[in-house]
MARBA-3410 file (N, C-alpha, C, O; in Angstrom, 1 decimal):
214
-64.6,64.4,-23.9,-64.0,64.2,-22.6,-63.5,65.6,-22.2,-62.7,66.2,-22.9 ~ -63.9,66.1,-21.0,-63.4,67.3,-20.5,-62.0,67.3,-20.0,-61.3,66.3,-19.9 ~ -61.5,68.6,-19.8,-60.1,68.7,-19.3,-59.8,68.0,-18.0,-58.8,67.3,-17.8 ~ -60.8,68.2,-17.1,-60.7,67.6,-15.7,-60.6,66.1,-15.8,-59.8,65.5,-15.1 ~ -61.5,65.5,-16.6,-61.6,64.1,-16.7,-60.3,63.6,-17.3,-59.8,62.5,-16.9
-59.8,64.3,-18.3,-58.5,63.8,-18.9,-57.3,63.9,-17.9,-56.5,63.0,-17.9 ~ -57.3,64.9,-17.1,-56.3,65.0,-16.1,-56.4,63.9,-15.1,-55.4,63.3,-14.7 ~ -57.6,63.6,-14.7,-57.8,62.5,-13.7,-57.4,61.1,-14.3,-56.7,60.3,-13.6 ~ -57.7,60.9,-15.6,-57.3,59.7,-16.3,-55.7,59.6,-16.4,-55.1,58.5,-16.2 ~ -55.1,60.7,-16.7,-53.6,60.8,-16.8,-53.0,60.5,-15.4,-52.0,59.7,-15.3
-53.5,61.1,-14.3,-53.0,60.9,-13.0,-53.1,59.4,-12.6,-52.2,58.8,-12.0 ~ -54.3,58.8,-12.9,-54.5,57.4,-12.6,-53.5,56.5,-13.3,-53.0,55.6,-12.7 ~ -53.3,56.9,-14.6,-52.3,56.1,-15.3,-50.9,56.2,-14.7,-50.2,55.2,-14.6 ~ -50.5,57.4,-14.3,-49.2,57.6,-13.7,-49.1,56.8,-12.4,-48.1,56.1,-12.2 ~ -50.1,56.8,-11.6,-50.1,56.1,-10.3,-50.0,54.6,-10.5,-49.3,53.9,-9.8
-50.7,54.1,-11.5,-50.7,52.7,-11.8,-49.3,52.3,-12.3,-48.8,51.2,-11.9 ~ -48.7,53.1,-13.1,-47.3,52.8,-13.6,-46.3,52.8,-12.4,-45.4,51.9,-12.4 ~ -46.5,53.7,-11.5,-45.6,53.8,-10.3,-45.8,52.5,-9.5,-44.8,52.0,-9.0 ~ -47.0,52.1,-9.3,-47.3,50.9,-8.4,-46.6,49.7,-9.1,-46.0,48.9,-8.4 ~ -46.7,49.6,-10.4,-46.1,48.4,-11.1,-44.6,48.4,-10.9,-44.0,47.4,-10.7
-44.0,49.6,-11.1,-42.6,49.8,-11.0,-42.1,49.4,-9.6,-41.1,48.7,-9.4 ~ -42.8,50.0,-8.6,-42.4,49.7,-7.2,-42.5,48.2,-6.9,-41.7,47.6,-6.2 ~ -43.6,47.6,-7.3,-43.8,46.2,-7.1,-42.8,45.3,-7.7,-42.3,44.3,-7.1 ~ -42.3,45.7,-8.9,-41.3,44.9,-9.6,-40.0,45.0,-8.9,-39.3,44.0,-8.7 ~ -39.6,46.3,-8.5,-38.4,46.5,-7.7,-38.4,45.6,-6.4,-37.4,45.0,-6.1
-39.5,45.7,-5.7,-39.6,44.9,-4.4,-39.5,43.4,-4.7,-38.9,42.7,-3.9 ~ -40.1,43.0,-5.8,-40.1,41.5,-6.1,-38.7,41.1,-6.3,-38.2,40.1,-5.8 ~ -37.9,41.8,-7.2,-36.6,41.4,-7.5,-35.6,41.6,-6.4,-34.6,40.9,-6.2 ~ -35.9,42.6,-5.6,-35.1,42.9,-4.4,-35.2,41.7,-3.4,-34.2,41.3,-2.8 ~ -36.4,41.3,-3.2,-36.7,40.1,-2.3,-36.0,38.9,-2.8,-35.4,38.1,-2.0
-36.1,38.7,-4.1,-35.4,37.5,-4.7,-33.9,37.6,-4.5,-33.2,36.6,-4.2 ~ -33.4,38.8,-4.8,-31.9,39.0,-4.7,-31.4,38.8,-3.3,-30.2,38.5,-3.2 ~ -32.2,39.1,-2.3,-31.7,39.0,-0.9,-32.1,37.6,-0.3,-31.9,37.5,0.9 ~ -32.6,36.7,-1.0,-33.0,35.4,-0.5,-31.8,34.7,0.1,-30.8,34.6,-0.6 ~ -31.9,34.2,1.3,-30.8,33.6,1.9,-30.3,32.3,1.2,-29.1,32.0,1.3
-31.1,31.6,0.5,-30.7,30.4,-0.2,-30.2,30.7,-1.6,-29.9,29.7,-2.3 ~ -30.2,31.9,-2.0,-29.8,32.2,-3.4,-28.3,31.9,-3.5,-27.5,32.2,-2.6 ~ -27.9,31.3,-4.6,-26.5,30.9,-4.8,-25.7,32.1,-5.3,-26.1,32.7,-6.3 ~ -24.6,32.4,-4.6,-23.8,33.5,-5.0,-22.5,33.0,-5.6,-21.9,32.0,-5.2 ~ -22.0,33.6,-6.7,-20.8,33.2,-7.3,-19.7,34.3,-7.1,-20.0,35.5,-7.3
-18.5,33.9,-6.7,-17.5,34.9,-6.5,-16.1,34.3,-6.9,-16.0,33.1,-7.2 ~ -15.1,35.1,-6.9,-13.8,34.6,-7.2,-12.7,35.4,-6.4,-12.7,36.6,-6.3 ~ -11.8,34.6,-5.8,-10.6,35.2,-5.1,-9.4,34.5,-5.6,-9.3,33.3,-5.6 ~ -8.4,35.2,-6.0,-7.1,34.7,-6.4,-7.2,33.6,-7.5,-6.5,32.6,-7.5 ~ -8.2,33.8,-8.4,-8.4,32.9,-9.5,-9.2,31.7,-9.1,-9.4,30.8,-9.9
-9.7,31.6,-7.8,-10.4,30.4,-7.4,-11.9,30.8,-7.3,-12.3,31.8,-6.7 ~ -12.7,30.0,-8.0,-14.2,30.3,-8.1,-14.9,29.7,-6.8,-14.6,28.6,-6.4 ~ -15.8,30.5,-6.3,-16.6,30.1,-5.2,-18.1,30.1,-5.5,-18.6,30.9,-6.3 ~ -18.9,29.2,-5.0,-20.3,29.2,-5.1,-20.8,28.8,-3.7,-20.4,27.9,-3.1 ~ -21.8,29.7,-3.2,-22.3,29.5,-1.8,-23.6,30.1,-1.6,-24.0,31.0,-2.4
-24.4,29.7,-0.6,-25.7,30.3,-0.3,-25.4,31.7,0.3,-24.5,31.9,1.1 ~ -26.3,32.7,0.0,-26.1,34.0,0.5,-26.1,34.0,2.0,-25.5,34.9,2.6 ~ -26.8,33.0,2.6,-26.9,33.0,4.1,-25.6,32.9,4.8,-25.4,33.2,6.0 ~ -24.6,32.4,4.1,-23.2,32.2,4.6,-22.5,33.6,4.8,-21.6,33.7,5.6 ~ -22.9,34.6,4.0,-22.2,35.8,3.9,-22.2,36.6,5.2,-23.2,36.8,5.8
-21.0,37.1,5.6,-20.9,37.8,6.8,-21.0,39.3,6.5,-21.3,40.1,7.4 ~ -20.7,39.7,5.3,-20.7,41.2,5.0,-21.3,41.4,3.6,-21.6,40.4,2.9 ~ -21.5,42.6,3.2,-22.2,43.0,2.0,-21.4,42.5,0.8,-22.0,42.0,-0.2 ~ -20.1,42.7,0.8,-19.3,42.3,-0.3,-19.4,40.8,-0.6,-19.5,40.4,-1.8 ~ -19.4,40.0,0.4,-19.5,38.5,0.2,-20.9,38.2,-0.3,-21.1,37.3,-1.0
-21.9,39.0,0.2,-23.3,38.7,-0.2,-23.5,39.1,-1.6,-24.5,38.5,-2.3 ~ -22.7,40.0,-2.2,-22.9,40.4,-3.6,-22.2,39.4,-4.5,-22.7,39.1,-5.6 ~ -20.9,39.0,-4.1,-20.1,38.1,-5.0,-19.3,38.8,-6.0,-19.1,40.0,-5.9 ~ -18.9,38.1,-7.1,-18.1,38.7,-8.1,-16.6,38.6,-7.7,-16.2,37.9,-6.8 ~ -15.8,39.4,-8.5,-14.3,39.4,-8.2,-14.1,40.1,-6.8,-14.7,41.2,-6.6
-13.3,39.5,-6.0,-13.1,40.1,-4.6,-11.7,39.8,-4.1,-11.1,38.8,-4.5 ~ -11.2,40.7,-3.2,-9.9,40.4,-2.6,-10.1,39.5,-1.4,-9.1,38.8,-1.0 ~ -11.3,39.5,-0.8,-11.5,38.7,0.4,-13.0,38.3,0.4,-13.9,39.0,-0.1 ~ -13.3,37.2,1.0,-14.7,36.8,1.3,-14.8,36.4,2.7,-13.9,35.7,3.3 ~ -15.8,36.8,3.4,-16.0,36.5,4.8,-17.3,35.8,5.1,-18.4,36.3,4.7
-17.2,34.7,5.7,-18.4,33.9,6.0,-18.6,33.7,7.5,-17.6,33.9,8.3 ~ -19.8,33.4,7.9,-20.0,33.1,9.3,-20.9,31.8,9.4,-21.9,31.7,8.7 ~ -20.4,30.8,10.1,-21.0,29.5,10.2,-21.1,29.1,11.6,-20.6,29.7,12.5 ~ -21.9,28.1,11.8,-22.1,27.5,13.2,-21.4,26.2,13.3,-21.5,25.3,12.4 ~ -20.7,26.0,14.4,-20.0,24.8,14.7,-20.9,24.0,15.6,-21.5,24.6,16.6
-21.1,22.7,15.4,-20.3,21.8,14.6,-20.8,21.5,13.2,-20.1,20.9,12.4 ~ -22.0,22.0,12.8,-22.5,21.6,11.5,-22.0,22.4,10.4,-22.1,22.0,9.2 ~ -21.3,23.6,10.6,-20.8,24.5,9.6,-21.9,24.9,8.6,-21.7,25.1,7.4 ~ -23.1,25.1,9.2,-24.2,25.6,8.5,-24.3,27.1,8.7,-23.6,27.6,9.6 ~ -25.0,27.9,7.8,-25.1,29.3,8.1,-25.7,29.6,9.4,-26.5,28.9,9.9
-25.2,30.7,10.0,-25.7,31.1,11.3,-27.1,31.7,11.2,-27.3,32.6,10.3 ~ -28.0,31.3,11.9,-29.4,31.8,11.8,-29.6,32.6,13.1,-29.2,32.3,14.2 ~ -30.4,33.7,12.9,-30.6,34.6,14.1,-31.5,33.9,15.1,-31.1,33.9,16.3 ~ -32.5,33.2,14.7,-33.4,32.5,15.6,-34.0,31.2,14.9,-34.5,31.4,13.8 ~ -33.8,30.0,15.4,-32.9,29.8,16.6,-31.5,29.6,16.2,-31.2,29.2,15.1
-30.5,30.0,17.1,-29.1,29.8,16.8,-28.6,28.6,17.4,-28.7,28.4,18.6 ~ -28.1,27.7,16.6,-27.6,26.4,17.1,-26.1,26.4,17.0,-25.5,26.7,15.9 ~ -25.4,26.0,18.0,-23.9,25.9,18.0,-23.2,27.2,18.2,-23.8,28.2,18.4 ~ -21.9,27.1,18.1,-21.0,28.2,18.3,-20.7,28.9,16.9,-20.3,28.2,16.0 ~ -20.7,30.2,16.9,-20.4,30.9,15.6,-18.9,30.9,15.3,-18.1,31.0,16.2
-18.5,30.7,14.1,-17.1,30.6,13.6,-17.0,31.6,12.4,-17.8,31.4,11.4 ~ -16.1,32.5,12.4,-15.9,33.4,11.3,-14.8,32.8,10.4,-13.8,32.3,10.9 ~ -15.1,32.8,9.1,-14.3,32.0,8.1,-14.0,33.0,7.0,-14.8,33.4,6.2 ~ -12.7,33.5,7.0,-12.3,34.6,6.0,-11.3,34.1,5.1,-10.3,33.5,5.5 ~ -11.5,34.3,3.8,-10.7,33.8,2.7,-10.0,34.9,2.0,-10.7,35.9,1.6
-8.7,34.9,1.8,-8.0,35.9,1.1,-6.9,35.2,0.2,-6.7,34.0,0.3 ~ -6.4,36.0,-0.8,-5.2,35.5,-1.6,-4.1,35.2,-0.6,-3.8,35.9,0.3 ~ -3.3,34.2,-0.9,-2.2,33.7,0.0,-1.2,34.9,0.2,-0.9,35.6,-0.8 ~ -0.7,35.0,1.4,0.3,36.0,1.7,1.6,35.7,1.1,1.9,34.5,1.0 ~ 2.4,36.7,0.8,3.7,36.5,0.2,4.7,36.0,1.3,5.8,35.5,0.9
4.4,36.2,2.5,5.3,35.8,3.6,5.3,34.3,3.9,5.1,33.5,3.0 ~ 5.5,34.0,5.2,5.5,32.6,5.6,4.2,31.9,5.3,3.1,32.4,5.5 ~ 4.3,30.6,5.0,3.2,29.7,5.0,2.7,29.7,6.4,3.5,29.5,7.3 ~ 1.3,29.7,6.6,0.8,29.7,8.0,1.4,28.5,8.8,1.6,28.6,10.0 ~ 1.6,27.4,8.1,2.0,26.2,8.9,3.4,26.4,9.4,3.8,25.6,10.3
4.2,27.4,8.9,5.5,27.6,9.4,5.6,28.7,10.5,6.7,28.9,11.1 ~ 4.5,29.4,10.7,4.5,30.5,11.7,4.9,30.0,13.1,5.7,30.7,13.7 ~ 4.4,28.9,13.7,4.8,28.6,15.0,6.3,28.4,15.2,6.9,28.8,16.2 ~ 7.0,27.7,14.2,8.4,27.4,14.3,9.3,28.6,13.9,10.3,28.8,14.5 ~ 8.8,29.4,12.9,9.7,30.4,12.3,9.4,31.8,12.7,10.2,32.7,12.5
8.2,32.0,13.2,7.8,33.4,13.6,7.5,33.5,15.1,8.1,34.4,15.8 ~ 6.7,32.6,15.7,6.3,32.7,17.1,7.4,32.2,18.0,7.5,32.7,19.2 ~ 8.2,31.2,17.6,9.1,30.5,18.5,10.0,31.5,19.2,10.4,31.3,20.4 ~ 10.5,32.5,18.6,11.5,33.5,19.2,10.9,34.3,20.3,11.6,34.8,21.1 ~ 9.6,34.3,20.4,8.9,35.1,21.5,8.3,34.2,22.6,7.7,34.8,23.5
8.6,32.9,22.6,8.0,32.0,23.5,8.9,31.8,24.7,10.1,31.8,24.6 ~ 8.2,31.6,25.9,9.0,31.1,27.1,9.3,29.7,26.9,8.7,29.0,26.1 ~ 10.3,29.1,27.7,10.7,27.7,27.6,9.6,26.7,28.0,9.6,25.6,27.5 ~ 8.7,27.1,28.9,7.8,26.1,29.5,6.7,25.7,28.5,6.3,26.4,27.6 ~ 6.3,24.4,28.6,5.2,23.8,27.8,4.2,23.2,28.8,4.6,22.7,29.8
3.0,23.4,28.5,1.9,23.0,29.3,0.9,22.2,28.5,0.8,22.4,27.3 ~ 0.1,21.3,29.2,-0.9,20.6,28.5,-2.1,21.5,28.2,-2.6,22.2,29.0 ~ -2.6,21.4,26.9,-3.7,22.3,26.5,-4.9,21.4,26.2,-4.8,20.2,26.3 ~ -6.0,22.0,25.9,-7.3,21.2,25.6,-7.1,20.4,24.3,-6.4,20.8,23.4 ~ -7.8,19.3,24.2,-7.8,18.5,23.0,-6.5,17.9,22.6,-6.3,17.6,21.4
-5.5,17.8,23.6,-4.2,17.2,23.2,-3.3,18.3,22.7,-2.2,17.9,22.3 ~ -3.7,19.5,22.6,-2.8,20.6,22.2,-1.7,20.9,23.2,-1.9,20.6,24.4 ~ -0.7,21.6,22.8,0.4,22.0,23.7,0.2,23.5,23.9,0.1,24.3,22.9 ~ 0.2,24.0,25.1,0.1,25.4,25.4,1.5,26.0,25.6,2.3,25.6,26.4 ~ 1.7,27.1,24.8,3.0,27.9,25.0,2.6,29.3,25.3,1.6,29.9,24.8
3.4,29.9,26.1,3.2,31.3,26.5,4.2,32.2,25.9,5.4,31.9,25.7 ~ 3.8,33.4,25.6,4.6,34.4,25.0,5.3,35.2,26.1,4.8,35.4,27.2 ~ 6.5,35.7,25.8,7.3,36.5,26.8,6.6,37.8,27.0,6.1,38.4,26.1 ~ 6.7,38.3,28.2,6.2,39.7,28.5,6.9,40.7,27.7,8.1,40.6,27.5 ~ 6.2,41.7,27.1,6.8,42.7,26.3,6.9,42.3,24.8,7.3,43.1,24.0
6.6,41.1,24.5,6.7,40.6,23.1,5.4,41.1,22.4,4.5,41.6,23.0 ~ 5.4,41.1,21.0,4.2,41.6,20.3,3.0,40.8,20.6,1.9,41.2,20.3 ~ 3.1,39.6,21.2,2.0,38.7,21.4,1.7,38.5,22.9,1.1,37.5,23.3 ~ 2.2,39.4,23.8,2.2,39.1,25.2,0.8,39.0,25.8,0.6,38.6,27.0 ~ -0.2,39.5,25.1,-1.6,39.4,25.6,-2.3,38.1,25.1,-3.5,37.9,25.4
-1.5,37.3,24.5,-2.1,36.0,23.9,-1.3,34.8,24.4,-0.3,34.9,25.0 ~ -2.0,33.7,24.1,-1.3,32.4,24.3,-1.3,31.6,23.0,-2.2,31.8,22.2 ~ -0.4,30.7,22.9,-0.3,29.9,21.6,-0.6,28.4,21.9,0.0,27.8,22.8 ~ -1.5,27.9,21.2,-1.8,26.5,21.3,-1.4,25.8,20.0,-1.7,26.2,18.9 ~ -0.6,24.7,20.1,-0.1,24.0,18.9,-0.4,22.6,18.9,-0.4,22.0,20.0
-0.6,22.0,17.8,-0.7,20.5,17.7,0.7,19.9,17.6,1.5,20.4,16.9 ~ 1.0,18.9,18.4,2.3,18.3,18.5,2.7,17.8,17.1,1.8,17.4,16.3 ~ 4.0,17.9,16.7,5.1,18.3,17.6,5.4,19.8,17.5,6.0,20.4,18.4 ~ 5.1,20.4,16.3,5.7,21.8,16.1,4.6,22.8,15.7,4.9,23.9,15.3 ~ 3.3,22.4,15.7,2.3,23.3,15.3,2.1,23.5,13.8,1.3,24.3,13.4
2.8,22.7,13.0,2.6,22.8,11.5,1.3,22.3,11.1,0.7,22.8,10.1 ~ 0.7,21.4,11.8,-0.6,20.9,11.4,-1.8,21.8,11.9,-2.8,21.8,11.2 ~ -1.6,22.5,13.0,-2.6,23.4,13.5,-2.0,24.2,14.6,-1.2,23.8,15.4 ~ -2.4,25.5,14.6,-2.1,26.4,15.7,-3.2,27.4,16.0,-4.0,27.6,15.1 ~ -3.2,27.9,17.2,-4.3,28.9,17.5,-3.7,29.9,18.4,-3.0,29.6,19.4
-3.8,31.2,18.1,-3.5,32.3,19.1,-4.8,32.7,19.7,-5.7,33.1,19.1 ~ -4.8,32.7,21.1,-6.0,33.0,21.8,-5.6,34.1,22.9,-4.5,34.1,23.4 ~ -6.6,35.0,23.2,-6.3,35.9,24.2,-6.2,35.3,25.6,-6.8,34.3,25.9 ~ -5.3,35.8,26.4,-5.1,35.3,27.8,-6.5,35.5,28.5,-7.1,36.5,28.3 ~ -6.9,34.5,29.3,-8.2,34.6,30.0,-8.3,35.9,30.8,-9.4,36.5,30.8
-7.2,36.4,31.3,-7.3,37.6,32.2,-7.2,38.9,31.3,-7.5,40.0,31.9 ~ -6.8,38.8,30.1,-6.7,40.0,29.2,-7.7,40.1,28.1,-8.0,41.2,27.5 ~ -8.3,39.0,27.8,-9.2,38.9,26.6,-10.5,39.8,26.8,-11.2,39.6,27.9 ~ -10.8,40.6,25.9,-12.0,41.4,26.0,-13.2,40.5,25.6,-13.1,39.6,24.9 ~ -14.4,40.8,26.1,-15.6,40.1,25.8,-15.8,40.0,24.2,-15.7,41.0,23.6
-16.0,38.8,23.7,-16.2,38.7,22.3,-15.0,38.3,21.5,-15.0,37.9,20.4 ~ -13.8,38.5,22.2,-12.5,38.1,21.5,-12.4,36.6,21.5,-12.7,35.9,22.4 ~ -11.8,36.1,20.4,-11.7,34.7,20.2,-10.3,34.3,19.7,-9.4,35.1,19.6 ~ -10.2,33.0,19.5,-8.9,32.5,18.9,-8.8,32.7,17.4,-9.8,32.9,16.8 ~ -7.6,32.7,16.9,-7.3,32.9,15.5,-6.5,31.7,15.0,-5.4,31.4,15.6
-6.9,31.0,14.0,-6.1,30.0,13.3,-6.1,30.3,11.8,-7.1,30.8,11.3 ~ -5.0,30.0,11.2,-4.9,30.2,9.8,-4.3,29.0,9.1,-3.4,28.4,9.6 ~ -4.8,28.7,7.9,-4.2,27.6,7.1,-4.2,28.0,5.7,-5.0,28.9,5.2 ~ -3.4,27.4,4.9,-3.3,27.7,3.4,-3.8,26.5,2.6,-3.5,25.4,2.9 ~ -4.5,26.8,1.6,-5.0,25.8,0.7,-4.8,26.4,-0.8,-5.6,27.2,-1.2
-3.8,25.9,-1.4,-3.5,26.4,-2.8,-3.2,27.8,-2.8,-2.2,28.3,-2.1 ~ -3.9,28.6,-3.5,-3.7,30.1,-3.7,-4.4,30.9,-2.6,-4.4,32.1,-2.6 ~ -5.0,30.2,-1.6,-5.8,30.9,-0.6,-5.3,30.7,0.8,-4.7,29.7,1.2 ~ -5.4,31.8,1.6,-5.2,31.7,3.0,-6.6,31.8,3.7,-7.4,32.6,3.3 ~ -6.8,30.9,4.7,-8.1,30.9,5.4,-7.9,31.2,6.8,-7.1,30.5,7.5
-8.6,32.2,7.3,-8.5,32.6,8.8,-9.8,32.2,9.5,-10.9,32.5,9.0 ~ -9.6,31.5,10.6,-10.8,31.1,11.4,-10.7,31.9,12.7,-9.7,32.1,13.3 ~ -11.9,32.4,13.1,-12.0,33.1,14.5,-13.1,32.4,15.2,-14.2,32.2,14.7 ~ -12.9,32.0,16.5,-13.8,31.2,17.2,-13.6,31.3,18.7,-12.6,31.8,19.1 ~ -14.5,30.8,19.5,-14.4,30.9,20.9,-13.4,29.9,21.4,-13.3,28.8,20.8
-12.6,30.2,22.4,-11.6,29.3,23.0,-12.1,28.0,23.4,-11.4,27.0,23.3 ~ -13.4,27.9,23.7,-14.0,26.6,24.1,-13.9,25.6,23.0,-14.0,24.4,23.3 ~ -13.8,26.0,21.8,-13.8,25.1,20.6,-12.5,24.4,20.5,-12.3,23.4,19.7 ~ -11.4,24.8,21.2,-10.1,24.2,21.1,-10.2,22.7,21.5,-9.4,21.9,21.0 ~ -11.1,22.4,22.3,-11.2,21.0,22.8,-11.5,20.1,21.6,-11.1,18.9,21.6
-12.1,20.6,20.5,-12.4,19.9,19.3,-11.7,20.5,18.1,-12.3,20.6,17.0 ~ -10.5,20.9,18.3,-9.8,21.6,17.2,-9.7,20.8,15.9,-9.8,21.4,14.8 ~ -9.5,19.5,16.1,-9.4,18.7,14.9,-10.6,18.6,14.0,-10.6,18.7,12.8 ~ -11.8,18.5,14.7,-13.1,18.6,14.0,-13.3,19.9,13.4,-13.9,20.1,12.3 ~ -13.0,21.0,14.1,-13.1,22.4,13.6,-12.3,22.5,12.4,-12.8,23.1,11.4
-11.0,22.1,12.4,-10.2,22.2,11.2,-10.7,21.4,10.0,-10.7,21.9,8.9 ~ -11.1,20.2,10.3,-11.6,19.3,9.2,-12.9,19.9,8.6,-13.1,19.9,7.4 ~ -13.7,20.5,9.5,-15.0,21.1,9.0,-14.7,22.3,8.1,-15.4,22.5,7.1 ~ -13.7,23.1,8.5,-13.4,24.3,7.7,-12.8,23.8,6.3,-13.2,24.4,5.3 ~ -12.0,22.8,6.3,-11.5,22.3,5.0,-12.6,21.7,4.2,-12.6,22.0,2.9
-13.5,21.0,4.8,-14.6,20.5,4.0,-15.5,21.6,3.4,-15.9,21.5,2.3 ~ -15.8,22.6,4.2,-16.6,23.7,3.7,-15.9,24.4,2.6,-16.6,24.8,1.6 ~ -14.6,24.7,2.7,-13.9,25.3,1.6,-13.9,24.5,0.3,-14.1,25.0,-0.7 ~ -13.8,23.2,0.5,-13.8,22.3,-0.7,-15.2,22.3,-1.3,-15.3,22.2,-2.6 ~ -16.2,22.4,-0.5,-17.6,22.4,-1.1,-17.9,23.7,-1.8,-18.5,23.7,-2.9
-17.4,24.8,-1.2,-17.6,26.1,-1.9,-16.8,26.3,-3.2,-17.2,27.1,-4.0 ~ -15.7,25.6,-3.3,-14.8,25.8,-4.5,-14.9,24.6,-5.4,-14.2,24.6,-6.4 ~ -15.8,23.7,-5.2,-16.0,22.5,-6.1,-16.5,23.0,-7.4,-17.4,23.9,-7.5 ~ -16.0,22.4,-8.6,-16.6,22.8,-9.9,-18.1,22.6,-9.9,-18.6,21.5,-9.5 ~ -18.8,23.5,-10.5,-20.2,23.4,-10.6,-20.6,22.6,-11.9,-20.1,22.9,-12.9
-21.5,21.7,-11.7,-22.0,20.9,-12.8,-23.1,21.7,-13.5,-24.1,22.1,-12.9 ~ -23.0,21.9,-14.8,-24.0,22.6,-15.6,-25.2,21.8,-15.9,-25.0,20.6,-16.2 ~ -26.3,22.4,-15.7,-27.6,21.6,-15.9,-27.8,21.6,-17.5,-27.6,22.6,-18.2 ~ -28.3,20.4,-17.9,-28.6,20.3,-19.3,-30.1,20.5,-19.6,-30.5,20.4,-20.8
END
């Protein structure tokens, strides 16, 4: 075999090896990014298992030990948000280790109350609307609470005249070692109880002990 033929055979071998390597990387990359792949993560000693499609950011999509996990779901089904077709309203669902400060259920009475005006108004879904005093840290927002004191549910929402496009309401609740923050459109306040229950159910499903296959 001549030198030229040997070189051609060597180059062909190299090209074949490169094609195999690239194909393998693409195959495993596609599998790793599959929306239905189950991701395992841990926050504050609590184990999570969820489909990659729920992940709102890269950290959540990778899993492992984390300080926070951020998900995006659609209301009312609490299924992963799909680009096309998109059904329902998007809800951002962020989980962190519980704060050392006030329990979220105590914030309306022990944190926000000092900044509120005396008036009370009827809000959507049976909630009570309270307004913050001008010049307070929250004067661009309104507070909606579940009677009697907001310990069961509260939401801080931008005032209609000041809220920028895309801004939504914020609700927070604590479950064991975790604090859970929800961000959603003000229109969902009408069904706040279903929203809250759905978030609790999704959290319970993601943190349920996994049964090992035999």
